[in-house]
TORPA-4810 file (N, C-alpha, C, O; in nm, 3 decimals):
<nodes>
NODE_1_10.028_-1.458_-13.738_10.015_-1.586_-13.614_9.877_-1.494_-13.578_9.841_-1.377_-13.566_X
NODE_2_9.823_-1.647_-13.568_9.644_-1.601_-13.509_9.630_-1.657_-13.384_9.694_-1.749_-13.331_X
NODE_3_9.567_-1.610_-13.356_9.498_-1.655_-13.200_9.449_-1.722_-13.215_9.395_-1.754_-13.321_X
NODE_4_9.448_-1.764_-13.131_9.320_-1.939_-13.135_9.203_-1.864_-13.052_9.238_-1.777_-12.972_X
NODE_5_9.129_-1.879_-13.060_8.988_-1.912_-12.875_8.965_-1.999_-12.851_8.941_-2.081_-12.939_X
NODE_6_8.961_-2.034_-12.706_8.972_-2.123_-12.679_8.765_-2.149_-12.695_8.688_-2.054_-12.712_X
NODE_7_8.723_-2.285_-12.684_8.595_-2.304_-12.753_8.573_-2.332_-12.643_8.656_-2.379_-12.566_X
NODE_8_8.376_-2.291_-12.598_8.288_-2.276_-12.523_8.211_-2.366_-12.500_8.133_-2.360_-12.404_X
NODE_9_8.215_-2.466_-12.581_8.086_-2.534_-12.615_8.098_-2.652_-12.498_7.996_-2.696_-12.445_X
NODE_10_8.205_-2.690_-12.469_8.194_-2.810_-12.343_8.178_-2.752_-12.228_8.210_-2.815_-12.127_X
NODE_11_8.171_-2.733_-12.226_8.139_-2.547_-12.104_7.955_-2.559_-12.102_7.889_-2.621_-12.019_X
NODE_12_7.913_-2.496_-12.195_7.767_-2.454_-12.212_7.724_-2.592_-12.236_7.634_-2.627_-12.161_X
NODE_13_7.767_-2.685_-12.325_7.676_-2.830_-12.265_7.721_-2.832_-12.148_7.678_-2.947_-12.147_X
NODE_14_7.769_-2.818_-12.041_7.738_-2.897_-11.933_7.668_-2.807_-11.816_7.617_-2.836_-11.708_X
NODE_15_7.691_-2.669_-11.898_7.559_-2.555_-11.826_7.412_-2.649_-11.846_7.316_-2.679_-11.775_X
NODE_16_7.458_-2.678_-11.997_7.233_-2.736_-11.986_7.257_-2.805_-11.924_7.237_-2.777_-11.806_X
NODE_17_7.295_-2.895_-11.944_7.266_-3.107_-11.872_7.258_-3.007_-11.704_7.161_-3.058_-11.648_X
NODE_18_7.301_-2.921_-11.631_7.384_-2.885_-11.556_7.119_-2.826_-11.483_7.055_-2.854_-11.382_X
NODE_19_7.081_-2.736_-11.627_6.988_-2.676_-11.566_6.881_-2.795_-11.589_6.788_-2.822_-11.513_X
NODE_20_6.912_-2.855_-11.702_6.750_-2.954_-11.724_6.784_-3.033_-11.562_6.704_-3.007_-11.472_X
NODE_21_6.908_-3.133_-11.526_6.880_-3.198_-11.420_6.779_-3.126_-11.326_6.674_-3.180_-11.295_X
NODE_22_6.829_-2.948_-11.262_6.782_-2.889_-11.203_6.597_-2.886_-11.256_6.491_-2.913_-11.199_X
NODE_23_6.620_-2.856_-11.344_6.439_-2.872_-11.398_6.353_-3.008_-11.383_6.237_-3.014_-11.343_X
NODE_24_6.453_-3.142_-11.434_6.425_-3.246_-11.349_6.386_-3.263_-11.213_6.273_-3.298_-11.181_X
NODE_25_6.489_-3.235_-11.123_6.414_-3.207_-10.998_6.376_-3.166_-10.932_6.355_-3.214_-10.820_X
NODE_26_6.341_-3.007_-10.988_6.181_-2.904_-10.929_6.081_-3.004_-10.984_6.003_-3.060_-10.907_X
NODE_27_6.081_-3.025_-11.098_5.990_-3.106_-11.141_5.865_-3.206_-11.028_5.755_-3.200_-10.974_X
NODE_28_6.023_-3.319_-11.057_6.005_-3.444_-10.970_5.980_-3.371_-10.806_5.889_-3.419_-10.738_X
NODE_29_6.043_-3.283_-10.763_6.018_-3.215_-10.641_5.859_-3.203_-10.605_5.798_-3.236_-10.504_X
NODE_30_5.815_-3.141_-10.732_5.646_-3.084_-10.749_5.593_-3.177_-10.735_5.517_-3.156_-10.640_X
NODE_31_5.579_-3.290_-10.773_5.495_-3.401_-10.764_5.518_-3.518_-10.632_5.425_-3.570_-10.571_X
NODE_32_5.612_-3.534_-10.616_5.634_-3.612_-10.516_5.614_-3.491_-10.399_5.568_-3.557_-10.305_X
NODE_33_5.620_-3.384_-10.362_5.595_-3.369_-10.209_5.498_-3.203_-10.283_5.407_-3.161_-10.212_X
NODE_34_5.520_-3.148_-10.379_5.360_-3.057_-10.346_5.231_-3.072_-10.382_5.134_-3.005_-10.347_X
NODE_35_5.237_-3.171_-10.460_5.043_-3.217_-10.479_4.994_-3.254_-10.393_4.891_-3.219_-10.336_X
NODE_36_5.124_-3.397_-10.359_5.000_-3.444_-10.258_5.017_-3.429_-10.089_5.032_-3.520_-10.007_X
NODE_37_5.007_-3.247_-10.062_5.012_-3.224_-9.943_4.880_-3.067_-10.037_4.860_-2.957_-9.986_X
NODE_38_4.835_-3.104_-10.141_4.804_-3.023_-10.202_4.590_-3.077_-10.152_4.494_-3.000_-10.140_X
NODE_39_4.595_-3.253_-10.137_4.495_-3.244_-10.025_4.468_-3.235_-9.923_4.355_-3.191_-9.900_X
NODE_40_4.522_-3.259_-9.852_4.530_-3.204_-9.700_4.507_-3.020_-9.639_4.466_-2.958_-9.541_X
NODE_41_4.571_-2.994_-9.783_4.555_-2.831_-9.790_4.377_-2.777_-9.767_4.314_-2.715_-9.682_X
NODE_42_4.340_-2.858_-9.925_4.206_-2.850_-9.869_4.114_-2.869_-9.828_3.996_-2.844_-9.853_X
NODE_43_4.176_-2.923_-9.749_4.057_-3.041_-9.662_4.108_-2.890_-9.533_4.035_-2.836_-9.450_X
NODE_44_4.210_-2.869_-9.553_4.254_-2.771_-9.386_4.131_-2.619_-9.433_4.032_-2.586_-9.367_X
NODE_45_4.165_-2.575_-9.519_4.101_-2.469_-9.618_3.946_-2.444_-9.567_3.891_-2.355_-9.502_X
NODE_46_3.908_-2.553_-9.620_3.745_-2.645_-9.577_3.713_-2.663_-9.423_3.602_-2.634_-9.377_X
NODE_47_3.837_-2.722_-9.333_3.801_-2.693_-9.228_3.815_-2.602_-9.163_3.759_-2.586_-9.054_X
NODE_48_3.890_-2.525_-9.212_3.867_-2.324_-9.145_3.756_-2.262_-9.150_3.692_-2.220_-9.053_X
NODE_49_3.717_-2.249_-9.309_3.576_-2.232_-9.337_3.444_-2.234_-9.242_3.361_-2.158_-9.192_X
NODE_50_3.484_-2.380_-9.248_3.389_-2.461_-9.136_3.362_-2.393_-9.022_3.259_-2.330_-9.002_X
NODE_51_3.475_-2.407_-8.928_3.481_-2.330_-8.769_3.444_-2.195_-8.818_3.325_-2.183_-8.789_X
NODE_52_3.500_-2.044_-8.899_3.438_-1.971_-8.911_3.289_-1.934_-8.905_3.242_-1.824_-8.875_X
NODE_53_3.229_-2.036_-8.937_3.101_-2.038_-8.962_3.026_-2.058_-8.795_2.947_-1.999_-8.721_X
NODE_54_3.091_-2.151_-8.798_3.101_-2.202_-8.617_3.091_-2.047_-8.504_3.017_-2.014_-8.411_X
NODE_55_3.196_-1.992_-8.569_3.257_-1.870_-8.478_3.143_-1.776_-8.489_3.094_-1.716_-8.393_X
NODE_56_3.086_-1.763_-8.676_3.022_-1.641_-8.684_2.827_-1.702_-8.607_2.727_-1.632_-8.616_X
NODE_57_2.831_-1.821_-8.553_2.684_-1.784_-8.537_2.702_-1.806_-8.339_2.622_-1.758_-8.258_X
NODE_58_2.813_-1.879_-8.308_2.844_-1.837_-8.160_2.840_-1.680_-8.120_2.752_-1.626_-8.054_X
NODE_59_2.984_-1.604_-8.190_2.908_-1.420_-8.165_2.735_-1.427_-8.200_2.673_-1.407_-8.095_X
NODE_60_2.668_-1.444_-8.284_2.584_-1.405_-8.281_2.463_-1.398_-8.204_2.356_-1.337_-8.205_X
NODE_61_2.569_-1.552_-8.088_2.413_-1.666_-8.045_2.472_-1.498_-7.838_2.423_-1.431_-7.747_X
NODE_62_2.599_-1.538_-7.904_2.635_-1.418_-7.779_2.590_-1.275_-7.764_2.557_-1.240_-7.651_X
NODE_63_2.586_-1.211_-7.835_2.584_-1.062_-7.896_2.380_-1.070_-7.822_2.324_-0.994_-7.743_X
NODE_64_2.332_-1.179_-7.884_2.198_-1.129_-7.842_2.170_-1.235_-7.726_2.054_-1.264_-7.696_X
NODE_65_2.268_-1.284_-7.670_2.288_-1.272_-7.465_2.316_-1.130_-7.444_2.230_-1.061_-7.388_X
NODE_66_2.439_-1.073_-7.486_2.464_-0.912_-7.391_2.333_-0.844_-7.470_2.272_-0.778_-7.386_X
NODE_67_2.303_-0.841_-7.527_2.213_-0.741_-7.559_2.080_-0.742_-7.435_2.016_-0.645_-7.395_X
NODE_68_2.066_-0.899_-7.392_1.956_-0.966_-7.304_1.988_-0.909_-7.156_1.901_-0.865_-7.080_X
NODE_69_2.098_-0.915_-7.133_2.174_-0.886_-7.031_2.198_-0.726_-7.011_2.179_-0.637_-6.929_X
NODE_70_2.255_-0.747_-7.140_2.209_-0.553_-7.109_2.095_-0.422_-7.076_2.092_-0.304_-7.042_X
NODE_71_1.981_-0.565_-7.122_1.852_-0.489_-7.049_1.786_-0.496_-6.937_1.688_-0.441_-6.887_X
NODE_72_1.857_-0.573_-6.910_1.853_-0.599_-6.740_1.898_-0.517_-6.620_1.857_-0.524_-6.504_X
NODE_73_1.998_-0.431_-6.678_2.098_-0.356_-6.601_1.996_-0.246_-6.556_1.927_-0.188_-6.639_X
NODE_74_1.985_-0.214_-6.399_1.856_-0.095_-6.333_1.770_-0.205_-6.303_1.746_-0.200_-6.183_X
NODE_75_1.710_-0.308_-6.361_1.592_-0.359_-6.335_1.619_-0.413_-6.178_1.713_-0.454_-6.109_X
NODE_76_1.436_-0.380_-6.164_1.454_-0.538_-6.036_1.490_-0.716_-6.052_1.528_-0.796_-5.966_X
NODE_77_1.463_-0.733_-6.179_1.469_-0.908_-6.209_1.629_-0.940_-6.245_1.697_-0.837_-6.243_X
NODE_78_1.654_-0.980_-6.255_1.812_-0.989_-6.243_1.788_-1.187_-6.356_1.701_-1.268_-6.388_X
NODE_79_1.945_-1.161_-6.369_1.960_-1.278_-6.503_1.943_-1.366_-6.439_1.927_-1.468_-6.506_X
NODE_80_1.938_-1.380_-6.329_1.920_-1.560_-6.229_1.773_-1.577_-6.234_1.719_-1.684_-6.257_X
NODE_81_1.702_-1.446_-6.208_1.518_-1.438_-6.174_1.555_-1.529_-6.380_1.622_-1.630_-6.357_X
NODE_82_1.537_-1.519_-6.503_1.507_-1.533_-6.594_1.567_-1.661_-6.656_1.534_-1.692_-6.770_X
NODE_83_1.627_-1.712_-6.609_1.762_-1.860_-6.612_1.617_-1.909_-6.536_1.520_-1.949_-6.599_X
NODE_84_1.623_-1.897_-6.396_1.518_-1.980_-6.325_1.311_-2.014_-6.420_1.254_-2.122_-6.436_X
NODE_85_1.273_-1.906_-6.448_1.185_-1.947_-6.488_1.169_-1.928_-6.635_1.058_-1.932_-6.690_X
NODE_86_1.302_-1.902_-6.709_1.280_-1.973_-6.917_1.421_-2.015_-6.847_1.474_-1.914_-6.800_X
NODE_87_1.511_-2.152_-6.822_1.644_-2.123_-6.877_1.680_-2.190_-6.897_1.621_-2.295_-6.869_X
NODE_88_1.835_-2.197_-6.975_1.873_-2.232_-7.134_1.903_-2.384_-7.182_1.977_-2.427_-7.271_X
NODE_89_1.816_-2.453_-7.087_1.808_-2.610_-7.118_1.702_-2.667_-7.115_1.600_-2.599_-7.102_X
NODE_90_1.697_-2.775_-7.123_1.543_-2.785_-7.129_1.496_-2.888_-7.017_1.403_-2.969_-7.030_X
NODE_91_1.548_-2.878_-6.946_1.555_-2.981_-6.800_1.435_-3.052_-6.797_1.346_-3.023_-6.716_X
NODE_92_1.425_-3.150_-6.886_1.253_-3.196_-6.816_1.248_-3.314_-6.736_1.175_-3.414_-6.744_X
NODE_93_1.356_-3.278_-6.642_1.344_-3.403_-6.520_1.313_-3.312_-6.446_1.282_-3.375_-6.344_X
NODE_94_1.290_-3.150_-6.412_1.300_-3.136_-6.327_1.180_-3.083_-6.316_1.117_-3.067_-6.211_X
NODE_95_1.132_-3.043_-6.479_0.998_-3.025_-6.450_0.932_-3.151_-6.377_0.881_-3.149_-6.265_X
NODE_96_0.943_-3.251_-6.455_0.846_-3.344_-6.332_0.815_-3.347_-6.238_0.699_-3.366_-6.202_X
NODE_97_1.002_-3.313_-6.099_1.000_-3.348_-6.057_0.841_-3.152_-5.975_0.753_-3.135_-5.890_X
NODE_98_0.884_-3.104_-6.040_0.836_-3.008_-5.995_0.634_-3.029_-6.009_0.550_-2.990_-5.927_X
NODE_99_0.615_-3.090_-6.121_0.483_-3.133_-6.152_0.447_-3.237_-6.022_0.353_-3.212_-5.946_X
NODE_100_0.535_-3.358_-6.006_0.449_-3.446_-5.898_0.495_-3.340_-5.743_0.436_-3.413_-5.663_X
NODE_101_0.529_-3.276_-5.691_0.513_-3.206_-5.547_0.468_-3.138_-5.579_0.469_-3.081_-5.470_X
NODE_102_0.392_-3.039_-5.669_0.263_-2.954_-5.701_0.146_-3.080_-5.644_0.082_-3.065_-5.539_X
NODE_103_0.137_-3.164_-5.705_-0.011_-3.228_-5.665_0.024_-3.313_-5.570_-0.064_-3.340_-5.489_X
NODE_104_0.165_-3.383_-5.554_0.164_-3.413_-5.319_0.134_-3.345_-5.267_0.064_-3.378_-5.172_X
NODE_105_0.164_-3.194_-5.288_0.117_-3.072_-5.209_-0.001_-3.052_-5.237_-0.036_-2.934_-5.239_X
NODE_106_-0.070_-3.125_-5.259_-0.151_-3.039_-5.348_-0.324_-3.144_-5.353_-0.440_-3.104_-5.341_X
NODE_107_-0.269_-3.286_-5.376_-0.350_-3.392_-5.274_-0.399_-3.434_-5.456_-0.470_-3.533_-5.475_X
NODE_108_-0.368_-3.379_-5.529_-0.388_-3.416_-5.660_-0.347_-3.513_-5.733_-0.231_-3.481_-5.705_X
NODE_109_-0.328_-3.626_-5.820_-0.347_-3.736_-5.817_-0.303_-3.726_-6.026_-0.391_-3.708_-6.111_X
NODE_110_-0.125_-3.745_-6.063_-0.109_-3.756_-6.182_-0.157_-3.878_-6.263_-0.108_-3.987_-6.237_X
NODE_111_-0.258_-3.866_-6.367_-0.270_-4.033_-6.383_-0.198_-4.036_-6.485_-0.156_-4.150_-6.501_X
NODE_112_-0.126_-3.898_-6.641_-0.073_-3.928_-6.739_0.018_-3.802_-6.772_-0.005_-3.690_-6.727_X
NODE_113_0.098_-3.827_-6.835_0.199_-3.699_-6.868_0.283_-3.755_-6.985_0.334_-3.867_-6.979_X
NODE_114_0.298_-3.666_-7.101_0.368_-3.652_-7.203_0.435_-3.540_-7.272_0.388_-3.435_-7.227_X
NODE_115_0.508_-3.523_-7.345_0.549_-3.444_-7.388_0.596_-3.438_-7.489_0.641_-3.544_-7.535_X
NODE_116_0.611_-3.286_-7.587_0.680_-3.271_-7.715_0.704_-3.203_-7.674_0.675_-3.145_-7.569_X
NODE_117_0.820_-3.182_-7.815_0.910_-3.059_-7.843_0.859_-2.899_-7.985_0.842_-2.904_-8.107_X
NODE_118_0.851_-2.799_-7.901_0.748_-2.724_-8.070_0.834_-2.590_-8.079_0.852_-2.527_-7.974_X
NODE_119_0.902_-2.530_-8.229_0.945_-2.467_-8.232_0.877_-2.339_-8.182_0.755_-2.336_-8.166_X
NODE_120_0.950_-2.242_-8.158_0.905_-2.128_-8.162_0.906_-2.032_-8.325_1.010_-2.040_-8.390_X
NODE_121_0.806_-1.958_-8.374_0.804_-1.900_-8.456_0.929_-1.812_-8.471_0.974_-1.785_-8.583_X
NODE_122_0.995_-1.760_-8.336_1.077_-1.637_-8.298_1.178_-1.710_-8.343_1.248_-1.665_-8.433_X
NODE_123_1.208_-1.861_-8.278_1.360_-1.879_-8.242_1.429_-1.839_-8.147_1.535_-1.894_-8.115_X
NODE_124_1.353_-1.679_-8.051_1.399_-1.649_-7.936_1.433_-1.772_-7.772_1.508_-1.784_-7.675_X
NODE_125_1.327_-1.828_-7.833_1.305_-1.943_-7.701_1.212_-2.132_-7.738_1.127_-2.160_-7.823_X
NODE_126_1.243_-2.174_-7.687_1.220_-2.388_-7.776_1.064_-2.336_-7.634_1.055_-2.255_-7.543_X
NODE_127_0.973_-2.442_-7.695_0.853_-2.438_-7.582_0.855_-2.631_-7.566_0.774_-2.711_-7.614_X
NODE_128_0.922_-2.645_-7.521_0.793_-2.796_-7.430_0.635_-2.820_-7.417_0.580_-2.773_-7.317_X
NODE_129_0.598_-2.853_-7.461_0.508_-2.862_-7.439_0.442_-3.043_-7.351_0.473_-3.154_-7.393_X
NODE_130_0.374_-3.022_-7.259_0.312_-3.112_-7.166_0.222_-3.152_-7.186_0.152_-3.061_-7.230_X
NODE_131_0.159_-3.257_-7.180_0.007_-3.265_-7.157_-0.007_-3.429_-7.046_0.035_-3.544_-7.062_X
NODE_132_-0.100_-3.353_-6.920_-0.095_-3.416_-6.801_-0.254_-3.444_-6.853_-0.314_-3.386_-6.944_X
NODE_133_-0.312_-3.575_-6.749_-0.469_-3.568_-6.684_-0.386_-3.598_-6.511_-0.294_-3.670_-6.473_X
NODE_134_-0.481_-3.493_-6.442_-0.520_-3.523_-6.300_-0.629_-3.535_-6.217_-0.731_-3.474_-6.248_X
NODE_135_-0.627_-3.583_-6.145_-0.733_-3.600_-6.053_-0.698_-3.585_-5.913_-0.592_-3.594_-5.850_X
NODE_136_-0.882_-3.547_-5.870_-0.844_-3.494_-5.705_-1.018_-3.414_-5.710_-1.116_-3.430_-5.783_X
NODE_137_-1.000_-3.359_-5.636_-1.128_-3.306_-5.584_-1.134_-3.127_-5.635_-1.032_-3.068_-5.599_X
NODE_138_-1.200_-3.071_-5.683_-1.194_-2.972_-5.702_-1.107_-2.840_-5.691_-1.061_-2.770_-5.781_X
NODE_139_-1.101_-2.830_-5.584_-1.029_-2.746_-5.404_-0.863_-2.739_-5.480_-0.788_-2.650_-5.518_X
NODE_140_-0.860_-2.946_-5.475_-0.722_-3.001_-5.503_-0.624_-3.005_-5.667_-0.510_-3.019_-5.710_X
NODE_141_-0.744_-2.983_-5.704_-0.702_-2.923_-5.850_-0.683_-2.752_-5.932_-0.623_-2.703_-6.028_X
NODE_142_-0.769_-2.711_-5.831_-0.784_-2.556_-5.814_-0.669_-2.505_-5.784_-0.623_-2.413_-5.852_X
NODE_143_-0.593_-2.564_-5.660_-0.474_-2.531_-5.610_-0.378_-2.551_-5.655_-0.271_-2.494_-5.635_X
NODE_144_-0.425_-2.706_-5.782_-0.262_-2.804_-5.850_-0.165_-2.661_-5.934_-0.045_-2.649_-5.957_X
NODE_145_-0.280_-2.573_-5.962_-0.310_-2.505_-6.109_-0.250_-2.358_-6.031_-0.185_-2.282_-6.102_X
NODE_146_-0.268_-2.329_-5.922_-0.255_-2.189_-5.891_-0.102_-2.202_-5.824_-0.045_-2.093_-5.827_X
NODE_147_-0.026_-2.302_-5.767_0.115_-2.339_-5.740_0.191_-2.360_-5.910_0.296_-2.299_-5.932_X
NODE_148_0.123_-2.455_-6.029_0.173_-2.370_-6.150_0.157_-2.284_-6.100_0.188_-2.288_-5.981_X
NODE_149_0.100_-2.155_-6.152_0.093_-2.043_-6.162_0.178_-1.937_-6.091_0.208_-1.824_-6.128_X
NODE_150_0.203_-1.993_-5.997_0.333_-1.933_-5.892_0.442_-1.994_-5.907_0.525_-1.911_-5.870_X
NODE_151_0.498_-2.089_-5.938_0.562_-2.175_-5.995_0.773_-2.068_-6.004_0.740_-1.963_-6.060_X
NODE_152_0.847_-2.062_-5.992_0.932_-2.029_-6.020_0.959_-1.973_-6.152_0.967_-1.863_-6.207_X
NODE_153_0.973_-2.153_-6.190_0.954_-2.201_-6.366_0.828_-2.152_-6.483_0.718_-2.202_-6.463_X
NODE_154_0.837_-2.083_-6.570_0.754_-2.024_-6.627_0.662_-2.171_-6.647_0.723_-2.277_-6.660_X
NODE_155_0.527_-2.166_-6.649_0.451_-2.238_-6.710_0.311_-2.190_-6.757_0.254_-2.099_-6.697_X
NODE_156_0.255_-2.251_-6.867_0.119_-2.206_-6.944_0.027_-2.299_-6.938_0.035_-2.421_-6.947_X
NODE_157_-0.063_-2.226_-6.921_-0.204_-2.382_-6.953_-0.282_-2.365_-7.044_-0.398_-2.332_-7.022_X
NODE_158_-0.239_-2.383_-7.149_-0.401_-2.399_-7.305_-0.433_-2.416_-7.284_-0.482_-2.347_-7.195_X
NODE_159_-0.467_-2.494_-7.300_-0.620_-2.572_-7.257_-0.634_-2.698_-7.182_-0.571_-2.804_-7.180_X
NODE_160_-0.758_-2.642_-7.111_-0.822_-2.773_-6.975_-0.950_-2.812_-7.057_-0.991_-2.767_-7.165_X
NODE_161_-0.990_-2.888_-6.992_-1.075_-3.029_-6.976_-1.130_-3.062_-6.818_-1.057_-3.119_-6.737_X
NODE_162_-1.239_-3.028_-6.792_-1.230_-3.126_-6.687_-1.358_-3.226_-6.701_-1.439_-3.182_-6.784_X
NODE_163_-1.401_-3.359_-6.637_-1.445_-3.478_-6.638_-1.514_-3.490_-6.492_-1.456_-3.497_-6.384_X
NODE_164_-1.669_-3.490_-6.521_-1.696_-3.481_-6.294_-1.696_-3.659_-6.295_-1.760_-3.727_-6.374_X
NODE_165_-1.616_-3.706_-6.195_-1.642_-3.851_-6.220_-1.703_-3.849_-6.130_-1.672_-3.766_-6.045_X
NODE_166_-1.866_-3.973_-6.094_-1.897_-4.054_-6.017_-1.899_-4.008_-5.839_-1.996_-3.979_-5.770_X
NODE_167_-1.772_-4.015_-5.808_-1.735_-4.042_-5.662_-1.754_-3.864_-5.621_-1.793_-3.804_-5.520_X
NODE_168_-1.712_-3.829_-5.736_-1.732_-3.641_-5.692_-1.598_-3.590_-5.733_-1.567_-3.472_-5.753_X
NODE_169_-1.512_-3.710_-5.745_-1.421_-3.607_-5.782_-1.396_-3.591_-5.922_-1.463_-3.658_-6.001_X
NODE_170_-1.268_-3.474_-5.983_-1.271_-3.448_-6.130_-1.141_-3.472_-6.166_-1.032_-3.476_-6.110_X
NODE_171_-1.207_-3.495_-6.329_-1.120_-3.587_-6.430_-1.031_-3.459_-6.495_-1.115_-3.377_-6.534_X
NODE_172_-0.885_-3.403_-6.524_-0.892_-3.302_-6.570_-0.739_-3.322_-6.626_-0.634_-3.348_-6.568_X
NODE_173_-0.799_-3.282_-6.864_-0.697_-3.284_-6.944_-0.618_-3.168_-6.943_-0.680_-3.062_-6.932_X
NODE_174_-0.458_-3.161_-6.952_-0.420_-3.016_-6.957_-0.287_-3.014_-7.033_-0.188_-3.086_-7.039_X
NODE_175_-0.338_-2.882_-7.095_-0.241_-2.870_-7.199_-0.115_-2.772_-7.165_-0.132_-2.655_-7.198_X
NODE_176_0.026_-2.811_-7.095_0.100_-2.706_-7.046_0.214_-2.659_-7.111_0.301_-2.741_-7.137_X
NODE_177_0.226_-2.577_-7.133_0.375_-2.540_-7.235_0.423_-2.493_-7.112_0.355_-2.449_-7.020_X
NODE_178_0.636_-2.516_-7.123_0.685_-2.465_-7.090_0.797_-2.420_-7.164_0.820_-2.470_-7.274_X
NODE_179_0.883_-2.317_-7.109_0.970_-2.276_-7.232_1.172_-2.294_-7.183_1.237_-2.329_-7.084_X
NODE_180_1.186_-2.267_-7.258_1.352_-2.268_-7.241_1.430_-2.193_-7.316_1.359_-2.135_-7.398_X
NODE_181_1.539_-2.166_-7.329_1.714_-2.047_-7.436_1.732_-2.165_-7.535_1.818_-2.159_-7.623_X
</nodes>
């Protein structure tokens, strides 16, 4: 009498079909869920790289400011004094008010005023170039220049030209620079 072995072809065929179904579901899941997210993932990676560059620039600027602040320790000049003379922003309206105040106090008249920005070669600070024309007596104009010189804000007069008018007054054209960080 021979013993008959049960056939396993039906169960192995079922396992193969089940494996194929799982493979199809996995591939479909890949196309439906993973590939559409790839673009947003790549965008997030690019955004992270951009933010890291911004952080690096900010850290460099902070280290420069900290080194400047460290150099003030033990000196008579305070950080506040420097920020008054060379502020951290343009503050153009304050410059206009300062020039107007000095001209009023010294009885000099501002006839014209124009501004231009200049880049500094070193990059440590920026320059606001001011071209102005003032008139008054010789003493009034000198007093105006002395007031600029003694102002807490750092001004530098680069060029000046004087024209003596018929009525004894003078007309002076000035090229002045103001600085900011």
